[in-house]
MIVEX-248348 format. One record per residue (C-alpha): residue number from 1; residue in three letters; x, y, z. Coordinates in Angstrom, 3 decimals. Layout:
N
PT    k    r        xx        yy        zz
PT  NUM  ALA         X         Y         Z
...
***
This chain:
358
PT    k    r        xx        yy        zz
PT    1  MET    -7.284   -18.199    18.738
PT    2  GLU    -8.640   -18.958    15.977
PT    3  ILE    -8.442   -16.820    12.477
PT    4  ASN   -11.159   -18.262     9.232
PT    5  ASN   -12.931   -15.431     7.637
PT    6  SER   -16.581   -16.413    10.069
PT    7  THR   -14.108   -14.829    12.822
PT    8  TYR   -12.017   -12.035    11.215
PT    9  TYR   -12.065   -10.144     7.899
PT   10  LEU    -9.748    -8.001     6.082
PT   11  PRO   -10.851    -4.276     6.483
PT   12  SER   -10.294    -2.075     3.006
PT   13  GLU    -7.773     0.810     2.782
PT   14  TRP   -11.517     3.581     3.975
PT   15  HIS   -11.317     1.866     7.361
PT   16  GLN   -11.139     4.146    10.036
PT   17  GLN    -7.457     3.790    10.946
PT   18  VAL    -5.299     5.001    14.352
PT   19  ALA    -1.553     5.110    12.600
PT   20  VAL     0.618     4.973     8.630
PT   21  GLN     3.386     4.078     9.572
PT   22  LEU     6.969     5.754     7.125
PT   23  THR    10.185     4.059     6.531
PT   24  TRP    12.533     7.098     6.523
PT   25  PRO    14.941     6.948     4.212
PT   26  HIS    19.023     7.356     4.630
PT   27  ALA    21.900     8.246     2.747
PT   28  LYS    22.725     4.474     2.793
PT   29  THR    20.121     3.286     1.003
PT   30  ASP    19.194     4.237    -3.199
PT   31  TRP    17.652     7.658    -1.888
PT   32  ALA    21.302     9.441    -1.917
PT   33  PRO    21.751    10.649    -4.905
PT   34  TYR    18.351    12.698    -4.176
PT   35  LEU    17.918    12.062    -0.486
PT   36  ASP    16.984    15.876     0.182
PT   37  ASP    14.453    16.038    -1.843
PT   38  ILE    12.353    12.808    -0.471
PT   39  VAL    12.796    14.040     2.178
PT   40  ARG    10.219    16.785     1.503
PT   41  MET     8.058    15.044     0.374
PT   42  GLU     7.931    11.737     3.837
PT   43  VAL     8.030    15.407     5.197
PT   44  ARG     4.605    16.730     2.691
PT   45  MET     3.182    13.124     3.498
PT   46  ALA     3.908    13.272     7.711
PT   47  ASP     2.438    16.737     7.739
PT   48  GLU    -1.433    15.157     6.036
PT   49  ILE    -1.042    12.313     8.161
PT   50  THR    -0.528    13.872    11.334
PT   51  LYS    -3.403    16.469    10.738
PT   52  ARG    -5.819    13.751    11.045
PT   53  GLU    -4.322    10.524    12.691
PT   54  LYS    -1.028     9.192    13.802
PT   55  LEU     2.361     8.123    12.951
PT   56  ILE     4.874     5.532    13.163
PT   57  ILE     8.618     5.946    11.231
PT   58  ALA    11.052     2.761    11.191
PT   59  THR    14.481     4.595    11.177
PT   60  PRO    18.301     3.802    12.285
PT   61  GLU    18.851     7.594    12.904
PT   62  LYS    16.195     8.476    15.811
PT   63  GLU    16.856    11.422    17.595
PT   64  THR    18.573    12.736    14.163
PT   65  VAL    15.033    12.830    12.308
PT   66  LYS    13.169    13.458    15.673
PT   67  GLU    14.590    16.799    15.935
PT   68  PHE    14.055    17.371    12.508
PT   69  LEU    10.717    16.443    12.578
PT   70  SER    10.283    18.425    16.441
PT   71  THR    10.918    21.924    13.578
PT   72  GLN     8.554    21.032    10.559
PT   73  LEU     5.598    19.686    12.486
PT   74  THR     2.941    21.817    15.064
PT   75  GLU     3.652    20.471    18.271
PT   76  GLN     0.144    18.958    17.977
PT   77  GLN     1.634    17.294    15.427
PT   78  PHE     5.103    15.555    16.776
PT   79  ASP     3.146    14.479    19.765
PT   80  ARG     1.350    12.108    17.274
PT   81  VAL     4.457    10.692    15.347
PT   82  ARG     6.102     7.795    17.352
PT   83  ILE     9.999     6.976    15.774
PT   84  VAL    11.241     3.717    16.557
PT   85  GLU    14.864     2.917    15.952
PT   86  MET    16.602     0.010    13.954
PT   87  PRO    18.084    -0.785    10.563
PT   88  THR    16.389    -0.292     7.478
PT   89  ASP    17.259    -1.685     4.319
PT   90  ASP    15.104     1.089     1.931
PT   91  THR    12.177     2.965     2.920
PT   92  TRP     8.992     0.832     1.173
PT   93  ALA     6.627    -0.104     4.103
PT   94  ARG     3.610    -0.518     2.131
PT   95  ASP     5.059    -4.478     1.468
PT   96  HIS     6.764    -4.719     4.407
PT   97  GLY     4.537    -3.619     6.815
PT   98  ALA     2.042    -5.910     9.197
PT   99  ILE    -1.034    -6.707     7.524
PT  100  THR    -3.732    -5.663     9.743
PT  101  LEU    -7.350    -8.412    10.096
PT  102  LEU    -9.646    -7.079    12.677
PT  103  PRO   -12.303    -9.133    14.393
PT  104  ARG   -15.867    -8.841    12.354
PT  105  PRO   -18.510    -6.651    14.228
PT  106  GLU   -20.210    -9.844    15.394
PT  107  ASN   -18.139   -10.998    16.278
PT  108  LYS   -16.769    -8.594    19.032
PT  109  GLU   -17.949   -10.722    22.426
PT  110  LYS   -15.735   -14.221    20.994
PT  111  THR   -12.912   -12.372    20.559
PT  112  ARG   -11.104    -8.681    20.764
PT  113  ASN    -7.962    -9.572    19.850
PT  114  THR    -6.273    -7.474    15.954
PT  115  ILE    -4.454    -9.969    14.350
PT  116  LEU    -0.858    -8.614    12.786
PT  117  LEU    -0.024   -10.240     9.751
PT  118  ASP     3.970   -10.035     9.289
PT  119  PHE     4.695   -12.072     5.801
PT  120  CYS     7.776   -12.647     4.499
PT  121  PHE     9.646    -9.478     2.770
PT  122  ASN    12.261   -10.742     0.471
PT  123  GLY    12.872    -7.546    -2.112
PT  124  TRP    10.307    -8.476    -4.725
PT  125  GLY    11.743   -12.155    -4.938
PT  126  LYS    15.458   -11.616    -3.996
PT  127  LYS    15.970    -8.748    -5.896
PT  128  PHE    17.053    -6.313    -3.518
PT  129  PRO    18.444    -6.855    -0.321
PT  130  ALA    15.455    -6.829     1.600
PT  131  ASP    16.896    -8.918     5.730
PT  132  ASN    16.674    -5.959     8.221
PT  133  ASP    12.997    -4.691     5.576
PT  134  ASN    11.440    -8.701     6.825
PT  135  ARG    12.037    -7.951    10.604
PT  136  ILE    10.659    -4.026    10.250
PT  137  SER     7.164    -4.903    11.602
PT  138  GLN     8.048    -7.499    13.820
PT  139  ASN    10.066    -4.408    15.762
PT  140  ILE     7.676    -2.104    15.530
PT  141  MET     5.528    -4.773    17.599
PT  142  ARG     8.265    -4.870    20.100
PT  143  SER     8.577    -1.885    20.598
PT  144  GLY     5.110    -1.060    21.770
PT  145  VAL     3.924     1.954    20.003
PT  146  PHE     1.091    -0.933    18.541
PT  147  ASP     0.020    -0.896    22.685
PT  148  GLU    -1.384     2.465    22.262
PT  149  TYR    -4.010     1.668    19.392
PT  150  TYR    -4.783    -1.981    20.188
PT  151  THR    -3.970    -2.690    24.292
PT  152  PRO    -1.968    -5.099    24.365
PT  153  GLN    -4.963    -8.067    25.818
PT  154  GLU    -6.142    -7.362    22.334
PT  155  CYS    -3.883    -7.024    20.051
PT  156  VAL    -1.563   -10.063    18.126
PT  157  MET     1.491   -10.242    15.816
PT  158  LYS     1.119   -13.813    13.886
PT  159  ASP     3.895   -14.546    11.329
PT  160  TYR     3.981   -15.953     8.285
PT  161  LEU     7.676   -15.533     7.464
PT  162  ASP     7.290   -18.876     5.024
PT  163  PHE     5.931   -16.908     2.449
PT  164  VAL     6.551   -13.900     0.823
PT  165  LEU     3.352   -11.126     0.409
PT  166  GLU     4.159    -7.629    -0.205
PT  167  GLY     1.125    -5.094     1.012
PT  168  GLY     1.050    -2.994    -1.895
PT  169  SER     0.393    -6.733    -3.987
PT  170  ILE    -3.056    -7.270    -2.591
PT  171  GLU    -6.243    -4.948    -2.363
PT  172  SER    -9.885    -6.070    -0.596
PT  173  ASP   -13.410    -4.279    -0.464
PT  174  GLY   -13.257    -5.355     3.390
PT  175  LYS   -16.213    -7.745     2.197
PT  176  GLY   -14.526   -10.844     1.586
PT  177  THR   -13.100   -10.266    -1.267
PT  178  VAL    -9.466    -9.706    -1.987
PT  179  PHE    -7.623    -8.326    -5.240
PT  180  THR    -4.168    -9.600    -6.825
PT  181  THR    -2.340    -9.979    -9.923
PT  182  SER    -1.007   -12.655   -11.710
PT  183  GLN     1.892   -11.876   -12.448
PT  184  CYS     3.486   -10.468    -9.424
PT  185  LEU     1.964   -13.730    -7.338
PT  186  LEU     3.133   -15.999    -9.348
PT  187  ALA     6.558   -14.693   -10.135
PT  188  PRO    10.230   -15.959    -9.269
PT  189  ASN    11.012   -16.040    -5.617
PT  190  ARG     7.974   -15.926    -4.830
PT  191  ASN     6.346   -18.998    -3.496
PT  192  GLN     7.196   -21.794    -5.458
PT  193  PRO     6.383   -24.634    -5.869
PT  194  LEU     2.925   -23.432    -4.789
PT  195  SER     0.324   -23.857    -7.918
PT  196  LYS    -1.674   -20.697    -8.581
PT  197  LYS    -4.623   -23.022    -6.845
PT  198  GLU    -2.390   -23.306    -4.131
PT  199  ILE    -1.901   -19.855    -3.298
PT  200  GLU    -5.448   -19.160    -3.655
PT  201  GLU    -5.950   -21.355    -0.999
PT  202  TYR    -3.916   -19.655     1.492
PT  203  LEU    -4.995   -16.522     0.620
PT  204  LYS    -8.097   -17.552     1.616
PT  205  LYS    -6.509   -18.734     4.402
PT  206  SER    -4.079   -16.302     5.760
PT  207  LEU    -6.151   -12.500     4.712
PT  208  CYS    -9.773   -14.495     6.186
PT  209  ALA   -10.936   -14.286     2.734
PT  210  GLU   -14.467   -16.097     0.462
PT  211  GLN   -12.751   -15.188    -3.007
PT  212  ILE    -9.826   -14.118    -4.707
PT  213  VAL    -9.549   -11.945    -7.710
PT  214  TRP    -6.864   -12.286   -10.330
PT  215  LEU    -5.634   -10.255   -12.605
PT  216  ASP    -3.893   -10.615   -15.139
PT  217  TYR    -2.518    -7.408   -17.503
PT  218  GLY    -1.021    -4.029   -16.140
PT  219  ASN     2.366    -5.008   -15.620
PT  220  LEU     3.359    -1.209   -15.746
PT  221  ILE     6.566    -0.615   -17.984
PT  222  GLY    10.034     0.127   -15.251
PT  223  ASP     7.571    -1.922   -12.174
PT  224  ASP    10.441    -3.764   -10.447
PT  225  THR     7.706    -5.603    -7.948
PT  226  ASP     6.637    -7.440   -10.575
PT  227  GLY     3.598    -5.912   -11.622
PT  228  HIS     2.129    -4.811    -7.433
PT  229  ILE    -2.456    -4.541    -7.770
PT  230  ASP    -1.842    -0.975    -6.276
PT  231  THR     0.632     0.128    -9.013
PT  232  ILE    -2.531    -0.030   -11.748
PT  233  VAL    -5.606    -1.621    -9.836
PT  234  ARG    -8.024     0.493    -6.137
PT  235  ILE   -10.439    -0.393    -5.408
PT  236  ALA   -13.442     2.337    -3.511
PT  237  PRO   -16.241     2.240    -1.676
PT  238  ASN   -19.643     0.806    -3.014
PT  239  ASP   -18.288    -1.557    -5.267
PT  240  THR   -15.806     0.990    -7.221
PT  241  ILE   -12.544     0.250    -8.434
PT  242  LEU    -9.855     2.935    -9.900
PT  243  TYR    -7.711     1.770   -12.802
PT  244  VAL    -5.922     2.527   -15.657
PT  245  LYS    -6.805     3.492   -18.603
PT  246  CYS    -4.220     4.051   -21.832
PT  247  ASP    -4.982     5.879   -24.180
PT  248  ASP    -2.844     6.379   -26.909
PT  249  LYS    -2.284     3.622   -29.018
PT  250  ASN     1.073     4.206   -30.213
PT  251  ASP     2.490     4.056   -26.376
PT  252  GLU     3.856     0.403   -25.845
PT  253  GLN     2.152    -0.526   -23.595
PT  254  PHE    -1.427     0.228   -24.729
PT  255  ASP    -2.741    -3.656   -25.413
PT  256  ASP    -1.604    -4.874   -22.377
PT  257  PHE    -3.999    -2.135   -20.577
PT  258  LYS    -6.786    -2.566   -22.538
PT  259  ALA    -7.160    -6.027   -21.598
PT  260  LEU    -6.741    -4.379   -18.708
PT  261  GLU    -9.830    -2.645   -19.567
PT  262  ASN   -12.036    -5.446   -20.963
PT  263  GLN   -10.600    -8.079   -17.605
PT  264  LEU   -12.199    -5.389   -15.119
PT  265  GLN   -15.603    -5.679   -17.781
PT  266  SER   -15.827    -9.105   -17.327
PT  267  LEU   -16.155    -8.984   -13.878
PT  268  ARG   -18.561    -9.132   -11.365
PT  269  THR   -19.705    -8.904    -7.627
PT  270  LYS   -20.493   -11.027    -5.101
PT  271  GLU   -24.233   -10.234    -5.904
PT  272  SER   -23.513   -10.645    -9.427
PT  273  LYS   -23.557    -6.069   -10.358
PT  274  PRO   -21.194    -5.367   -12.400
PT  275  TYR   -18.863    -3.413   -10.960
PT  276  ARG   -18.389     0.735   -10.904
PT  277  LEU   -15.291     1.524   -13.002
PT  278  LEU   -14.081     4.898   -13.023
PT  279  PRO   -10.528     5.439   -15.208
PT  280  LEU    -7.627     6.997   -14.007
PT  281  PRO    -5.240     8.986   -16.818
PT  282  MET    -1.996     7.662   -17.483
PT  283  PRO     1.104    10.096   -17.209
PT  284  LYS     2.414    11.009   -19.408
PT  285  ALA     5.638     8.987   -20.070
PT  286  MET     8.787     9.849   -17.502
PT  287  TYR    11.619     8.528   -17.566
PT  288  ASP    14.860     8.442   -15.692
PT  289  ASN    18.935     7.894   -17.532
PT  290  GLY    16.783     6.643   -20.167
PT  291  ASP    14.169     4.367   -18.596
PT  292  ARG    10.952     4.333   -18.200
PT  293  LEU     9.103     4.630   -15.182
PT  294  PRO     6.167     3.273   -13.473
PT  295  ALA     4.286     6.493   -13.545
PT  296  THR     0.979     5.849   -12.131
PT  297  TYR    -2.309     7.370   -10.477
PT  298  ALA    -3.187     4.168    -8.539
PT  299  ASN    -0.580     4.598    -5.942
PT  300  PHE    -2.580     7.411    -3.900
PT  301  LEU    -3.110     7.660    -0.274
PT  302  ILE    -6.479     6.688     1.777
PT  303  ILE    -5.994     8.010     4.854
PT  304  ASN    -8.522     9.514     7.427
PT  305  GLY   -10.743    12.222     6.037
PT  306  ALA    -8.654    12.769     3.069
PT  307  VAL    -6.776    11.108    -0.342
PT  308  LEU    -2.395    11.555    -0.725
PT  309  VAL    -2.735    11.629    -4.894
PT  310  PRO     0.477    11.509    -6.909
PT  311  THR     0.889    14.609    -8.707
PT  312  TYR     3.750    14.710   -11.512
PT  313  ASN     4.126    17.849   -12.414
PT  314  GLN     1.385    17.456   -14.967
PT  315  PRO    -1.143    19.813   -14.447
PT  316  ASP    -4.116    18.544   -17.170
PT  317  LEU    -4.056    15.273   -16.382
PT  318  ASP    -2.911    14.754   -11.878
PT  319  LYS    -6.156    17.587   -11.481
PT  320  LYS    -8.273    15.071   -13.612
PT  321  ALA    -6.906    11.927   -12.166
PT  322  MET    -8.209    13.750    -8.614
PT  323  ASP   -10.859    14.966    -9.916
PT  324  ILE   -11.647    11.478   -10.707
PT  325  ILE   -10.690     9.836    -7.490
PT  326  GLN   -13.154    12.712    -6.270
PT  327  GLN   -15.492    10.974    -7.507
PT  328  ALA   -14.927     7.430    -6.027
PT  329  PHE   -14.536     9.059    -2.034
PT  330  HIS   -16.386    11.734    -1.732
PT  331  ASP   -16.510    12.780     1.232
PT  332  ARG   -12.815    13.383     1.907
PT  333  GLU   -10.102    16.328     1.356
PT  334  ILE    -8.155    15.524    -2.073
PT  335  ILE    -4.964    16.286    -1.654
PT  336  GLY    -2.474    16.176    -4.059
PT  337  ILE     1.323    15.425    -3.055
PT  338  ASP     4.486    15.885    -6.101
PT  339  ALA     5.455    12.863    -6.506
PT  340  GLN     8.400    13.295    -8.842
PT  341  VAL    11.212    12.195    -6.795
PT  342  ALA     9.339     8.637    -5.543
PT  343  VAL     8.724     8.073    -8.944
PT  344  ARG    12.795     7.683    -9.449
PT  345  GLN    12.423     4.654    -6.923
PT  346  HIS     9.825     3.310    -9.352
PT  347  GLY     7.527     3.782    -6.107
PT  348  SER     5.134     6.606    -5.096
PT  349  LEU     2.745     7.476    -2.656
PT  350  HIS     1.252     4.149    -1.778
PT  351  CYS     4.455     2.344    -1.783
PT  352  LEU     6.245     4.602     1.324
PT  353  THR     2.986     3.363     3.636
PT  354  MET     1.440     1.192     5.035
PT  355  GLN    -2.380     1.883     7.582
PT  356  PHE    -3.768     0.643    10.893
PT  357  PRO    -7.186    -0.127    10.628
PT  358  ALA    -8.698     0.965    14.135
***
């Protein structure tokens, strides 16, 4: 089975989906002090997801989660939930979930395989325990859940466990361009001693990409991922880029995000045209025990027919962000999800999920 960009591609996140993965929070994670709050938020997400598609849940407490969710969702929605029991360290499915390659439409006669890529997850550069989470994709694969969405003859998991790559560190336009950030992929304890050029070639090969766009600015204070792109820049249909813009010159992040904006303005599509840029507001600074939290509206989740947008009890800015995201996804319902508890652990809706394209 040859995997290259003439036979496979990395779809965009607005591609039709068969399922979304959540890794459920539990008392042995950092969520323990506010477990009830994060569970309520996850139920809110599960409710919106299962109205539109299937949901895969990884958890060490299958029966408990099963019994609980059966009381929170309608019978029809609960029928769309698949719960797989396994040990987990944390909940950030975006970064330990499998990344999906699809066969190019023109090559479906040559191959019908869907490729699930399982990269190494090492706790964002060995900052946190990750051995259990690093095995989640393989455990889900062995459970047979993917057989419901991709027939066994058509679904293959390929591991790249010698290479560290988190799903939150890349964005795809579905047309051969993958966007990432230099501050994350070149950060310590990822893939040294590989050079930037070597990492770029590896990404092109493994993700079947034609080009890699590196962004060099816009690292949110409080982001312990070393600057995941999904906290600052998101790709949308019609060569549109949504990005976080800082308008407060007194904000310590102002210069960094102004440099990000300038870099985005300089980018060109493969057709040598400028991108359509839609600036998202930066939420007012939020703190936990004196530490600034990486609150961002860019960490939204695209699902079938809708976009789930994190909100932070900042009504004017919440509405402004949702209105701007509606401009990018005019044919989808825009739904706000209170993410104040999620950002206390330095992430949000997109970080907590991984989608699987049809």
